[in-house]
C-alpha positions as protocol buffer text, in pm:
chain_id: "A"
residue {
  index: 1
  type: UNK
  ca { x: -5502 y: -4479 z: -71 }
}
residue {
  index: 2
  type: UNK
  ca { x: -5403 y: -4121 z: -154 }
}
residue {
  index: 3
  type: UNK
  ca { x: -5200 y: -4105 z: 168 }
}
residue {
  index: 4
  type: UNK
  ca { x: -5013 y: -4424 z: 73 }
}
residue {
  index: 5
  type: UNK
  ca { x: -4929 y: -4290 z: -274 }
}
residue {
  index: 6
  type: UNK
  ca { x: -4816 y: -3959 z: -128 }
}
residue {
  index: 7
  type: UNK
  ca { x: -4600 y: -4137 z: 132 }
}
residue {
  index: 8
  type: UNK
  ca { x: -4460 y: -4371 z: -133 }
}
residue {
  index: 9
  type: UNK
  ca { x: -4373 y: -4078 z: -362 }
}
residue {
  index: 10
  type: UNK
  ca { x: -4225 y: -3872 z: -78 }
}
residue {
  index: 11
  type: UNK
  ca { x: -4016 y: -4163 z: 54 }
}
residue {
  index: 12
  type: UNK
  ca { x: -3878 y: -4261 z: -289 }
}
residue {
  index: 13
  type: UNK
  ca { x: -3813 y: -3899 z: -389 }
}
residue {
  index: 14
  type: UNK
  ca { x: -3616 y: -3844 z: -69 }
}
residue {
  index: 15
  type: UNK
  ca { x: -3417 y: -4163 z: -124 }
}
residue {
  index: 16
  type: UNK
  ca { x: -3319 y: -4044 z: -469 }
}
residue {
  index: 17
  type: UNK
  ca { x: -3251 y: -3683 z: -365 }
}
residue {
  index: 18
  type: UNK
  ca { x: -3058 y: -3771 z: -50 }
}
residue {
  index: 19
  type: UNK
  ca { x: -2736 y: -3891 z: -223 }
}
residue {
  index: 20
  type: UNK
  ca { x: -2758 y: -3597 z: -465 }
}
residue {
  index: 21
  type: UNK
  ca { x: -2801 y: -3356 z: -171 }
}
residue {
  index: 22
  type: UNK
  ca { x: -2497 y: -3502 z: 4 }
}
residue {
  index: 23
  type: UNK
  ca { x: -2286 y: -3462 z: -312 }
}
residue {
  index: 24
  type: UNK
  ca { x: -2398 y: -3100 z: -355 }
}
residue {
  index: 25
  type: UNK
  ca { x: -2319 y: -3018 z: 7 }
}
residue {
  index: 26
  type: UNK
  ca { x: -1974 y: -3177 z: -17 }
}
residue {
  index: 27
  type: UNK
  ca { x: -1901 y: -3000 z: -346 }
}
residue {
  index: 28
  type: UNK
  ca { x: -2010 y: -2667 z: -203 }
}
residue {
  index: 29
  type: UNK
  ca { x: -1796 y: -2718 z: 107 }
}
residue {
  index: 30
  type: UNK
  ca { x: -1484 y: -2809 z: -90 }
}
residue {
  index: 31
  type: UNK
  ca { x: -1529 y: -2522 z: -337 }
}
residue {
  index: 32
  type: UNK
  ca { x: -1606 y: -2286 z: -49 }
}
residue {
  index: 33
  type: UNK
  ca { x: -1285 y: -2385 z: 128 }
}
residue {
  index: 34
  type: UNK
  ca { x: -1086 y: -2333 z: -189 }
}
residue {
  index: 35
  type: UNK
  ca { x: -1226 y: -1980 z: -220 }
}
residue {
  index: 36
  type: UNK
  ca { x: -1168 y: -1896 z: 147 }
}
residue {
  index: 37
  type: UNK
  ca { x: -798 y: -1987 z: 149 }
}
residue {
  index: 38
  type: UNK
  ca { x: -580 y: -1678 z: 160 }
}
residue {
  index: 39
  type: UNK
  ca { x: -349 y: -1637 z: -136 }
}
residue {
  index: 40
  type: UNK
  ca { x: 15 y: -1675 z: -48 }
}
residue {
  index: 41
  type: UNK
  ca { x: 177 y: -1338 z: -7 }
}
residue {
  index: 42
  type: UNK
  ca { x: 444 y: -1260 z: -257 }
}
residue {
  index: 43
  type: UNK
  ca { x: 787 y: -1133 z: -155 }
}
residue {
  index: 44
  type: UNK
  ca { x: 730 y: -793 z: -316 }
}
residue {
  index: 45
  type: UNK
  ca { x: 405 y: -741 z: -124 }
}
residue {
  index: 46
  type: UNK
  ca { x: 615 y: -710 z: 193 }
}
residue {
  index: 47
  type: UNK
  ca { x: 878 y: -473 z: 53 }
}
residue {
  index: 48
  type: UNK
  ca { x: 861 y: -97 z: 97 }
}
residue {
  index: 49
  type: UNK
  ca { x: 1082 y: 192 z: -13 }
}
residue {
  index: 50
  type: UNK
  ca { x: 1112 y: 542 z: 122 }
}
residue {
  index: 51
  type: UNK
  ca { x: 1340 y: 756 z: 327 }
}
residue {
  index: 52
  type: UNK
  ca { x: 1385 y: 1126 z: 367 }
}
residue {
  index: 53
  type: UNK
  ca { x: 1514 y: 1423 z: 172 }
}
residue {
  index: 54
  type: UNK
  ca { x: 1592 y: 1769 z: 295 }
}
residue {
  index: 55
  type: UNK
  ca { x: 1760 y: 2097 z: 214 }
}
residue {
  index: 56
  type: UNK
  ca { x: 1871 y: 2411 z: 395 }
}
residue {
  index: 57
  type: UNK
  ca { x: 2035 y: 2710 z: 228 }
}
residue {
  index: 58
  type: UNK
  ca { x: 2216 y: 3011 z: 369 }
}
residue {
  index: 59
  type: UNK
  ca { x: 2536 y: 3053 z: 571 }
}
residue {
  index: 60
  type: UNK
  ca { x: 2503 y: 2681 z: 647 }
}
residue {
  index: 61
  type: UNK
  ca { x: 2391 y: 2481 z: 343 }
}
residue {
  index: 62
  type: UNK
  ca { x: 2273 y: 2123 z: 375 }
}
residue {
  index: 63
  type: UNK
  ca { x: 2130 y: 1896 z: 104 }
}
residue {
  index: 64
  type: UNK
  ca { x: 2029 y: 1549 z: 222 }
}
residue {
  index: 65
  type: UNK
  ca { x: 1913 y: 1238 z: 32 }
}
residue {
  index: 66
  type: UNK
  ca { x: 1861 y: 918 z: 235 }
}
residue {
  index: 67
  type: UNK
  ca { x: 1662 y: 641 z: 58 }
}
residue {
  index: 68
  type: UNK
  ca { x: 1575 y: 313 z: 232 }
}
residue {
  index: 69
  type: UNK
  ca { x: 1445 y: -32 z: 136 }
}
residue {
  index: 70
  type: UNK
  ca { x: 1261 y: -229 z: 404 }
}
residue {
  index: 71
  type: UNK
  ca { x: 1092 y: -567 z: 440 }
}
residue {
  index: 72
  type: UNK
  ca { x: 793 y: -646 z: 664 }
}
residue {
  index: 73
  type: UNK
  ca { x: 901 y: -964 z: 844 }
}
residue {
  index: 74
  type: UNK
  ca { x: 569 y: -973 z: 1032 }
}
residue {
  index: 75
  type: UNK
  ca { x: 285 y: -719 z: 1036 }
}
residue {
  index: 76
  type: UNK
  ca { x: 458 y: -544 z: 1331 }
}
residue {
  index: 77
  type: UNK
  ca { x: 831 y: -603 z: 1265 }
}
residue {
  index: 78
  type: UNK
  ca { x: 1036 y: -479 z: 971 }
}
residue {
  index: 79
  type: UNK
  ca { x: 1403 y: -443 z: 885 }
}
residue {
  index: 80
  type: UNK
  ca { x: 1598 y: -283 z: 606 }
}
residue {
  index: 81
  type: UNK
  ca { x: 1896 y: -100 z: 467 }
}
residue {
  index: 82
  type: UNK
  ca { x: 1959 y: 253 z: 351 }
}
residue {
  index: 83
  type: UNK
  ca { x: 2218 y: 480 z: 201 }
}
residue {
  index: 84
  type: UNK
  ca { x: 2287 y: 843 z: 281 }
}
residue {
  index: 85
  type: UNK
  ca { x: 2433 y: 1127 z: 81 }
}
residue {
  index: 86
  type: UNK
  ca { x: 2465 y: 1477 z: 222 }
}
residue {
  index: 87
  type: UNK
  ca { x: 2632 y: 1794 z: 102 }
}
residue {
  index: 88
  type: UNK
  ca { x: 2728 y: 2021 z: 391 }
}
residue {
  index: 89
  type: UNK
  ca { x: 2884 y: 2366 z: 371 }
}
residue {
  index: 90
  type: UNK
  ca { x: 2961 y: 2651 z: 615 }
}
residue {
  index: 91
  type: UNK
  ca { x: 3031 y: 2966 z: 420 }
}
residue {
  index: 92
  type: UNK
  ca { x: 3194 y: 3161 z: 707 }
}
residue {
  index: 93
  type: UNK
  ca { x: 3466 y: 2895 z: 750 }
}
residue {
  index: 94
  type: UNK
  ca { x: 3501 y: 2817 z: 378 }
}
residue {
  index: 95
  type: UNK
  ca { x: 3423 y: 2455 z: 470 }
}
residue {
  index: 96
  type: UNK
  ca { x: 3237 y: 2198 z: 263 }
}
residue {
  index: 97
  type: UNK
  ca { x: 3211 y: 1822 z: 264 }
}
residue {
  index: 98
  type: UNK
  ca { x: 3029 y: 1542 z: 86 }
}
residue {
  index: 99
  type: UNK
  ca { x: 2905 y: 1283 z: 334 }
}
residue {
  index: 100
  type: UNK
  ca { x: 2805 y: 934 z: 230 }
}
residue {
  index: 101
  type: UNK
  ca { x: 2742 y: 606 z: 404 }
}
residue {
  index: 102
  type: UNK
  ca { x: 2499 y: 331 z: 485 }
}
residue {
  index: 103
  type: UNK
  ca { x: 2279 y: 196 z: 758 }
}
residue {
  index: 104
  type: UNK
  ca { x: 2081 y: -107 z: 865 }
}
residue {
  index: 105
  type: UNK
  ca { x: 1766 y: -67 z: 1073 }
}
residue {
  index: 106
  type: UNK
  ca { x: 1488 y: -248 z: 1252 }
}
residue {
  index: 107
  type: UNK
  ca { x: 1140 y: -129 z: 1345 }
}
residue {
  index: 108
  type: UNK
  ca { x: 875 y: -257 z: 1579 }
}
residue {
  index: 109
  type: UNK
  ca { x: 524 y: -112 z: 1536 }
}
residue {
  index: 110
  type: UNK
  ca { x: 308 y: -201 z: 1840 }
}
residue {
  index: 111
  type: UNK
  ca { x: 27 y: 30 z: 1720 }
}
residue {
  index: 112
  type: UNK
  ca { x: -70 y: 136 z: 1370 }
}
residue {
  index: 113
  type: UNK
  ca { x: 50 y: 492 z: 1430 }
}
residue {
  index: 114
  type: UNK
  ca { x: 347 y: 434 z: 1665 }
}
residue {
  index: 115
  type: UNK
  ca { x: 682 y: 263 z: 1606 }
}
residue {
  index: 116
  type: UNK
  ca { x: 1017 y: 201 z: 1775 }
}
residue {
  index: 117
  type: UNK
  ca { x: 1324 y: 236 z: 1552 }
}
residue {
  index: 118
  type: UNK
  ca { x: 1690 y: 134 z: 1596 }
}
residue {
  index: 119
  type: UNK
  ca { x: 1974 y: 155 z: 1346 }
}
residue {
  index: 120
  type: UNK
  ca { x: 2349 y: 124 z: 1304 }
}
residue {
  index: 121
  type: UNK
  ca { x: 2517 y: 350 z: 1052 }
}
residue {
  index: 122
  type: UNK
  ca { x: 2858 y: 458 z: 925 }
}
residue {
  index: 123
  type: UNK
  ca { x: 2908 y: 798 z: 759 }
}
residue {
  index: 124
  type: UNK
  ca { x: 3224 y: 901 z: 572 }
}
residue {
  index: 125
  type: UNK
  ca { x: 3293 y: 1275 z: 594 }
}
residue {
  index: 126
  type: UNK
  ca { x: 3554 y: 1547 z: 654 }
}
residue {
  index: 127
  type: UNK
  ca { x: 3553 y: 1597 z: 1030 }
}
residue {
  index: 128
  type: UNK
  ca { x: 3652 y: 1958 z: 1110 }
}
residue {
  index: 129
  type: UNK
  ca { x: 3920 y: 2004 z: 1376 }
}
residue {
  index: 130
  type: UNK
  ca { x: 4140 y: 2273 z: 1519 }
}
residue {
  index: 131
  type: UNK
  ca { x: 4505 y: 2174 z: 1538 }
}
residue {
  index: 132
  type: UNK
  ca { x: 4753 y: 2264 z: 1815 }
}
residue {
  index: 133
  type: UNK
  ca { x: 4828 y: 2603 z: 1656 }
}
residue {
  index: 134
  type: UNK
  ca { x: 4457 y: 2689 z: 1638 }
}
residue {
  index: 135
  type: UNK
  ca { x: 4440 y: 2636 z: 1262 }
}
residue {
  index: 136
  type: UNK
  ca { x: 4129 y: 2482 z: 1106 }
}
residue {
  index: 137
  type: UNK
  ca { x: 4185 y: 2143 z: 945 }
}
residue {
  index: 138
  type: UNK
  ca { x: 3977 y: 1840 z: 843 }
}
residue {
  index: 139
  type: UNK
  ca { x: 4027 y: 1465 z: 859 }
}
residue {
  index: 140
  type: UNK
  ca { x: 3835 y: 1228 z: 631 }
}
residue {
  index: 141
  type: UNK
  ca { x: 3694 y: 960 z: 863 }
}
residue {
  index: 142
  type: UNK
  ca { x: 3420 y: 700 z: 899 }
}
residue {
  index: 143
  type: UNK
  ca { x: 3196 y: 808 z: 1187 }
}
residue {
  index: 144
  type: UNK
  ca { x: 2990 y: 525 z: 1341 }
}
residue {
  index: 145
  type: UNK
  ca { x: 2643 y: 582 z: 1479 }
}
residue {
  index: 146
  type: UNK
  ca { x: 2407 y: 375 z: 1690 }
}
residue {
  index: 147
  type: UNK
  ca { x: 2068 y: 545 z: 1693 }
}
residue {
  index: 148
  type: UNK
  ca { x: 1746 y: 446 z: 1868 }
}
residue {
  index: 149
  type: UNK
  ca { x: 1414 y: 611 z: 1936 }
}
residue {
  index: 150
  type: UNK
  ca { x: 1060 y: 618 z: 1816 }
}
residue {
  index: 151
  type: UNK
  ca { x: 815 y: 791 z: 1593 }
}
residue {
  index: 152
  type: UNK
  ca { x: 467 y: 837 z: 1458 }
}
residue {
  index: 153
  type: UNK
  ca { x: 336 y: 733 z: 1118 }
}
residue {
  index: 154
  type: UNK
  ca { x: 23 y: 830 z: 928 }
}
residue {
  index: 155
  type: UNK
  ca { x: -105 y: 596 z: 655 }
}
residue {
  index: 156
  type: UNK
  ca { x: -175 y: 746 z: 313 }
}
residue {
  index: 157
  type: UNK
  ca { x: -445 y: 615 z: 81 }
}
residue {
  index: 158
  type: UNK
  ca { x: -485 y: 238 z: 102 }
}
residue {
  index: 159
  type: UNK
  ca { x: -249 y: 192 z: 398 }
}
residue {
  index: 160
  type: UNK
  ca { x: 60 y: 56 z: 218 }
}
residue {
  index: 161
  type: UNK
  ca { x: 216 y: 403 z: 214 }
}
residue {
  index: 162
  type: UNK
  ca { x: 274 y: 639 z: 503 }
}
residue {
  index: 163
  type: UNK
  ca { x: 449 y: 953 z: 618 }
}
residue {
  index: 164
  type: UNK
  ca { x: 648 y: 951 z: 941 }
}
residue {
  index: 165
  type: UNK
  ca { x: 829 y: 1166 z: 1193 }
}
residue {
  index: 166
  type: UNK
  ca { x: 1080 y: 1015 z: 1433 }
}
residue {
  index: 167
  type: UNK
  ca { x: 1322 y: 1127 z: 1701 }
}
residue {
  index: 168
  type: UNK
  ca { x: 1641 y: 929 z: 1757 }
}
residue {
  index: 169
  type: UNK
  ca { x: 1929 y: 948 z: 2003 }
}
residue {
  index: 170
  type: UNK
  ca { x: 2284 y: 874 z: 1880 }
}
residue {
  index: 171
  type: UNK
  ca { x: 2452 y: 667 z: 2151 }
}
residue {
  index: 172
  type: UNK
  ca { x: 2793 y: 697 z: 1978 }
}
residue {
  index: 173
  type: UNK
  ca { x: 2786 y: 1076 z: 1949 }
}
residue {
  index: 174
  type: UNK
  ca { x: 3126 y: 1250 z: 1981 }
}
residue {
  index: 175
  type: UNK
  ca { x: 3313 y: 1554 z: 1842 }
}
residue {
  index: 176
  type: UNK
  ca { x: 3343 y: 1390 z: 1499 }
}
residue {
  index: 177
  type: UNK
  ca { x: 2981 y: 1280 z: 1463 }
}
residue {
  index: 178
  type: UNK
  ca { x: 2818 y: 1420 z: 1151 }
}
residue {
  index: 179
  type: UNK
  ca { x: 2522 y: 1547 z: 1358 }
}
residue {
  index: 180
  type: UNK
  ca { x: 2514 y: 1881 z: 1542 }
}
residue {
  index: 181
  type: UNK
  ca { x: 2401 y: 1706 z: 1863 }
}
residue {
  index: 182
  type: UNK
  ca { x: 2306 y: 1353 z: 1974 }
}
residue {
  index: 183
  type: UNK
  ca { x: 1934 y: 1410 z: 1904 }
}
residue {
  index: 184
  type: UNK
  ca { x: 1828 y: 1349 z: 1543 }
}
residue {
  index: 185
  type: UNK
  ca { x: 1486 y: 1439 z: 1399 }
}
residue {
  index: 186
  type: UNK
  ca { x: 1374 y: 1278 z: 1072 }
}
residue {
  index: 187
  type: UNK
  ca { x: 1065 y: 1333 z: 861 }
}
residue {
  index: 188
  type: UNK
  ca { x: 1000 y: 1111 z: 560 }
}
residue {
  index: 189
  type: UNK
  ca { x: 772 y: 869 z: 378 }
}
residue {
  index: 190
  type: UNK
  ca { x: 744 y: 497 z: 300 }
}
residue {
  index: 191
  type: UNK
  ca { x: 573 y: 347 z: -6 }
}
residue {
  index: 192
  type: UNK
  ca { x: 465 y: -17 z: -41 }
}
residue {
  index: 193
  type: UNK
  ca { x: 549 y: -187 z: -372 }
}
């Protein structure tokens, strides 16, 4: 008789608990899925700012300020724009110029520390020339540049900021390019917003 009562109690308790158990499992699953969904990334989470600054003083004086704003299209691909201002002076020739311009760029980062960079730029400056009589003169021009190369980056802190060093080659280099030679070395930093 005890076995029958125990079986009766166990059977009826399971019948009552079974629907409640199913509801609890479904509720847990739906709440668990809601918690596991990734929040949608905001536009500003993919934006970064940075660039490079530099200075050199002496017979040749150079002061450079080149900020950029970029956007991470995917975790490995980004694109952006930048502006450039540079003061350049050669004391021995009594020459000075203020350079300014802009650029657009794209980056591909196959590894966390390595990236490939390409950019198109236009710089307005006083291009120094020697005329037919051998006299020194300047012409204010827009000098185009098409630069490509690669670099290394090192994350800082939480990974949204980094420092970088990159080497680029200017494929449009000529006598009136604002660079001393077609190879350009840049050191700078990027900061996530």
